[in-house]
VEXVEXKOL-922962 format. One record per atom (N, C-alpha, C): residue number from 1; atom name; x, y negated, z. Coordinates in steps of 0.2 Angstrom, whole numbers, always signed. Atoms other than C-alpha are relative to their C-alpha. Example, Ala and Ser with C-alpha at 12.3 -4.5 7.8 and 13.67 -1.06 7.14 Angstrom:
// residues 2
+-----+-------+-------+-------+-------+
| num | atomo |    c1 |    c2 |    c3 |
+-----+-------+-------+-------+-------+
|   1 |     N |    +4 |    +6 |    +0 |
|   1 |    CA |   +62 |   +22 |   +39 |
|   1 |     C |    +4 |    -6 |    +0 |
|   2 |     N |    -4 |    +6 |    -1 |
|   2 |    CA |   +68 |    +5 |   +36 |
|   2 |     C |    -4 |    -5 |    +3 |
+-----+-------+-------+-------+-------+
//
This chain:
// residues 75
+-----+-------+-------+-------+-------+
| num | atomo |    c1 |    c2 |    c3 |
+-----+-------+-------+-------+-------+
|   1 |     N |    +1 |    +6 |    -5 |
|   1 |    CA |   +91 |  -136 |   -36 |
|   1 |     C |    -2 |    +3 |    +7 |
|   2 |     N |    +1 |    -2 |    -7 |
|   2 |    CA |   +92 |  -133 |   -18 |
|   2 |     C |    -6 |    -4 |    +3 |
|   3 |     N |    +6 |    +3 |    -4 |
|   3 |    CA |   +76 |  -136 |    -7 |
|   3 |     C |    +2 |    -4 |    +5 |
|   4 |     N |    -2 |    +5 |    -6 |
|   4 |    CA |   +77 |  -151 |    +4 |
|   4 |     C |    -4 |    +2 |    +6 |
|   5 |     N |    +3 |    -1 |    -7 |
|   5 |    CA |   +74 |  -148 |   +22 |
|   5 |     C |    -2 |    -7 |    +3 |
|   6 |     N |    +2 |    +6 |    -4 |
|   6 |    CA |   +65 |  -161 |   +33 |
|   6 |     C |    +1 |    +1 |    +7 |
|   7 |     N |    -1 |    +0 |    -7 |
|   7 |    CA |   +71 |  -165 |   +50 |
|   7 |     C |    -3 |    -6 |    +4 |
|   8 |     N |    +2 |    +6 |    -4 |
|   8 |    CA |   +64 |  -175 |   +64 |
|   8 |     C |    +5 |    +0 |    +6 |
|   9 |     N |    -5 |    +1 |    -6 |
|   9 |    CA |   +77 |  -181 |   +77 |
|   9 |     C |    -4 |    -4 |    +5 |
|  10 |     N |    +3 |    +4 |    -5 |
|  10 |    CA |   +68 |  -185 |   +93 |
|  10 |     C |    +5 |    -2 |    +5 |
|  11 |     N |    -5 |    +2 |    -6 |
|  11 |    CA |   +78 |  -196 |  +105 |
|  11 |     C |    -5 |    -3 |    +5 |
|  12 |     N |    +4 |    +2 |    -5 |
|  12 |    CA |   +70 |  -199 |  +121 |
|  12 |     C |    +2 |    -5 |    +5 |
|  13 |     N |    -2 |    +5 |    -5 |
|  13 |    CA |   +80 |  -211 |  +131 |
|  13 |     C |    -2 |    -7 |    -2 |
|  14 |     N |    +2 |    +7 |    +1 |
|  14 |    CA |   +73 |  -229 |  +133 |
|  14 |     C |    +4 |    -5 |    +5 |
|  15 |     N |    -4 |    +5 |    -5 |
|  15 |    CA |   +87 |  -236 |  +145 |
|  15 |     C |    +3 |    -5 |    -5 |
|  16 |     N |    -4 |    +6 |    +4 |
|  16 |    CA |   +96 |  -252 |  +140 |
|  16 |     C |    +6 |    +2 |    -3 |
|  17 |     N |    -6 |    -2 |    +2 |
|  17 |    CA |  +113 |  -245 |  +139 |
|  17 |     C |    +1 |    +7 |    -2 |
|  18 |     N |    +0 |    -7 |    +2 |
|  18 |    CA |  +109 |  -228 |  +131 |
|  18 |     C |    +6 |    +1 |    -5 |
|  19 |     N |    -6 |    -1 |    +5 |
|  19 |    CA |  +124 |  -220 |  +122 |
|  19 |     C |    -2 |    +6 |    -5 |
|  20 |     N |    +2 |    -6 |    +4 |
|  20 |    CA |  +115 |  -204 |  +115 |
|  20 |     C |    -2 |    -2 |    -7 |
|  21 |     N |    +3 |    +2 |    +7 |
|  21 |    CA |  +108 |  -215 |  +100 |
|  21 |     C |    +6 |    +1 |    -5 |
|  22 |     N |    -6 |    +0 |    +4 |
|  22 |    CA |  +126 |  -214 |   +93 |
|  22 |     C |    +0 |    +7 |    -3 |
|  23 |     N |    +1 |    -7 |    +3 |
|  23 |    CA |  +124 |  -195 |   +91 |
|  23 |     C |    -6 |    +1 |    -5 |
|  24 |     N |    +6 |    +0 |    +4 |
|  24 |    CA |  +107 |  -197 |   +84 |
|  24 |     C |    +1 |    -3 |    -7 |
|  25 |     N |    -2 |    +4 |    +6 |
|  25 |    CA |  +113 |  -209 |   +71 |
|  25 |     C |    +5 |    +5 |    -4 |
|  26 |     N |    -5 |    -4 |    +3 |
|  26 |    CA |  +128 |  -197 |   +67 |
|  26 |     C |    -4 |    +6 |    -4 |
|  27 |     N |    +4 |    -6 |    +3 |
|  27 |    CA |  +116 |  -182 |   +64 |
|  27 |     C |    -4 |    -2 |    -5 |
|  28 |     N |    +4 |    +3 |    +5 |
|  28 |    CA |  +104 |  -193 |   +54 |
|  28 |     C |    +4 |    -1 |    -6 |
|  29 |     N |    -4 |    +1 |    +6 |
|  29 |    CA |  +118 |  -198 |   +42 |
|  29 |     C |    +3 |    +7 |    -3 |
|  30 |     N |    -2 |    -6 |    +2 |
|  30 |    CA |  +125 |  -180 |   +41 |
|  30 |     C |    -6 |    +4 |    -4 |
|  31 |     N |    +5 |    -3 |    +3 |
|  31 |    CA |  +108 |  -174 |   +36 |
|  31 |     C |    -1 |    -3 |    -7 |
|  32 |     N |    +1 |    +3 |    +6 |
|  32 |    CA |  +106 |  -187 |   +23 |
|  32 |     C |    +6 |    +1 |    -5 |
|  33 |     N |    -5 |    -2 |    +5 |
|  33 |    CA |  +123 |  -184 |   +16 |
|  33 |     C |    +0 |    +6 |    -3 |
|  34 |     N |    +1 |    -7 |    +3 |
|  34 |    CA |  +118 |  -166 |   +13 |
|  34 |     C |    -6 |    +0 |    -4 |
|  35 |     N |    +6 |    +1 |    +4 |
|  35 |    CA |  +103 |  -173 |    +3 |
|  35 |     C |    -6 |    +3 |    +3 |
|  36 |     N |    +6 |    -2 |    -3 |
|  36 |    CA |   +90 |  -168 |   +15 |
|  36 |     C |    -4 |    -6 |    +3 |
|  37 |     N |    +4 |    +5 |    -2 |
|  37 |    CA |   +76 |  -178 |   +23 |
|  37 |     C |    +1 |    -1 |    +8 |
|  38 |     N |    +0 |    +0 |    -7 |
|  38 |    CA |   +78 |  -185 |   +41 |
|  38 |     C |    -4 |    -6 |    +2 |
|  39 |     N |    +4 |    +6 |    -3 |
|  39 |    CA |   +67 |  -196 |   +52 |
|  39 |     C |    +2 |    +0 |    +7 |
|  40 |     N |    -2 |    +1 |    -7 |
|  40 |    CA |   +73 |  -203 |   +69 |
|  40 |     C |    -7 |    -2 |    +3 |
|  41 |     N |    +6 |    +2 |    -4 |
|  41 |    CA |   +59 |  -204 |   +82 |
|  41 |     C |    +3 |    -3 |    +6 |
|  42 |     N |    -3 |    +4 |    -6 |
|  42 |    CA |   +64 |  -217 |   +94 |
|  42 |     C |    -5 |    -4 |    +3 |
|  43 |     N |    +5 |    +4 |    -3 |
|  43 |    CA |   +52 |  -223 |  +107 |
|  43 |     C |    +1 |    -7 |    +0 |
|  44 |     N |    -1 |    +7 |    +0 |
|  44 |    CA |   +60 |  -240 |  +107 |
|  44 |     C |    -2 |    -3 |    -6 |
|  45 |     N |    +1 |    +2 |    +6 |
|  45 |    CA |   +59 |  -242 |   +89 |
|  45 |     C |    -7 |    -1 |    -2 |
|  46 |     N |    +7 |    -1 |    +2 |
|  46 |    CA |   +41 |  -237 |   +87 |
|  46 |     C |    -4 |    -3 |    +6 |
|  47 |     N |    +4 |    +3 |    -6 |
|  47 |    CA |   +36 |  -246 |  +104 |
|  47 |     C |    -5 |    +5 |    +3 |
|  48 |     N |    +5 |    -6 |    -3 |
|  48 |    CA |   +28 |  -229 |  +110 |
|  48 |     C |    +0 |    -1 |    +7 |
|  49 |     N |    +0 |    +0 |    -8 |
|  49 |    CA |   +23 |  -229 |  +128 |
|  49 |     C |    +2 |    +7 |    +2 |
|  50 |     N |    -1 |    -7 |    -2 |
|  50 |    CA |   +28 |  -214 |  +138 |
|  50 |     C |    -7 |    +3 |    +2 |
|  51 |     N |    +6 |    -3 |    -1 |
|  51 |    CA |   +13 |  -203 |  +138 |
|  51 |     C |    -1 |    +4 |    +6 |
|  52 |     N |    +1 |    -4 |    -6 |
|  52 |    CA |    +6 |  -195 |  +153 |
|  52 |     C |    -7 |    +4 |    -1 |
|  53 |     N |    +6 |    -4 |    +2 |
|  53 |    CA |    -9 |  -187 |  +144 |
|  53 |     C |    +0 |    +2 |    -7 |
|  54 |     N |    +0 |    -2 |    +7 |
|  54 |    CA |   -13 |  -179 |  +128 |
|  54 |     C |    -3 |    -5 |    -5 |
|  55 |     N |    +2 |    +5 |    +5 |
|  55 |    CA |   -16 |  -189 |  +112 |
|  55 |     C |    -8 |    +0 |    +0 |
|  56 |     N |    +7 |    -1 |    +1 |
|  56 |    CA |   -34 |  -182 |  +111 |
|  56 |     C |    -4 |    -4 |    +6 |
|  57 |     N |    +3 |    +2 |    -6 |
|  57 |    CA |   -37 |  -189 |  +129 |
|  57 |     C |    -1 |    -8 |    +0 |
|  58 |     N |    +0 |    +8 |    +0 |
|  58 |    CA |   -34 |  -208 |  +124 |
|  58 |     C |    -7 |    -2 |    -3 |
|  59 |     N |    +6 |    +3 |    +3 |
|  59 |    CA |   -49 |  -219 |  +120 |
|  59 |     C |    +1 |    -1 |    -7 |
|  60 |     N |    -1 |    +0 |    +8 |
|  60 |    CA |   -51 |  -216 |  +101 |
|  60 |     C |    -1 |    -7 |    -3 |
|  61 |     N |    +1 |    +6 |    +3 |
|  61 |    CA |   -57 |  -233 |   +97 |
|  61 |     C |    +6 |    -5 |    +1 |
|  62 |     N |    -5 |    +5 |    -2 |
|  62 |    CA |   -44 |  -243 |  +106 |
|  62 |     C |    +7 |    +2 |    -2 |
|  63 |     N |    -7 |    -2 |    +2 |
|  63 |    CA |   -28 |  -232 |  +102 |
|  63 |     C |    +1 |    +4 |    -6 |
|  64 |     N |    -1 |    -5 |    +6 |
|  64 |    CA |   -32 |  -221 |   +87 |
|  64 |     C |    +5 |    -3 |    -6 |
|  65 |     N |    -4 |    +3 |    +6 |
|  65 |    CA |   -24 |  -233 |   +74 |
|  65 |     C |    +7 |    -1 |    +2 |
|  66 |     N |    -7 |    +1 |    -3 |
|  66 |    CA |    -9 |  -237 |   +85 |
|  66 |     C |    +4 |    +6 |    -1 |
|  67 |     N |    -4 |    -6 |    +0 |
|  67 |    CA |    -4 |  -219 |   +87 |
|  67 |     C |    +0 |    +4 |    -7 |
|  68 |     N |    +0 |    -4 |    +6 |
|  68 |    CA |   -10 |  -212 |   +70 |
|  68 |     C |    +5 |    -3 |    -5 |
|  69 |     N |    -5 |    +2 |    +5 |
|  69 |    CA |    +2 |  -224 |   +60 |
|  69 |     C |    +6 |    +3 |    +2 |
|  70 |     N |    -6 |    -3 |    -1 |
|  70 |    CA |   +16 |  -216 |   +69 |
|  70 |     C |    +0 |    +7 |    -1 |
|  71 |     N |    +0 |    -7 |    +1 |
|  71 |    CA |   +11 |  -198 |   +68 |
|  71 |     C |    -1 |    +2 |    -7 |
|  72 |     N |    +1 |    -2 |    +7 |
|  72 |    CA |    +7 |  -198 |   +49 |
|  72 |     C |    +7 |    +1 |    -3 |
|  73 |     N |    -6 |    -1 |    +3 |
|  73 |    CA |   +25 |  -200 |   +45 |
|  73 |     C |    +4 |    +7 |    +2 |
|  74 |     N |    -3 |    -6 |    -3 |
|  74 |    CA |   +30 |  -184 |   +54 |
|  74 |     C |    -4 |    +6 |    -1 |
|  75 |     N |    +3 |    -6 |    +2 |
|  75 |    CA |   +18 |  -171 |   +47 |
|  75 |     C |    +2 |    +3 |    -6 |
+-----+-------+-------+-------+-------+
//
C-alpha cells in the first residue's frame, strides 16, 4: 500500500472576480484522484483576516479560539 501524502493548497486571493481558484480546485481534485489528502486553505472560506502581525501577538483571550479552530486542521 502506497503512503498517502498530505497537501495544503494555500490560495491567497480575496478579490471578487478571482480566477485562480479554478487552478486550486483542479489541483485539489488531482491530488484526491491519486488517493492523497488535500486541504484548500482559502481566506474567504475560513473568513480569515489578512494578518499584519504574528499569531502569538494577538490577544489570546479574544482571538485564540477563532484561529485555533482553523490551524488544527493543518498540523
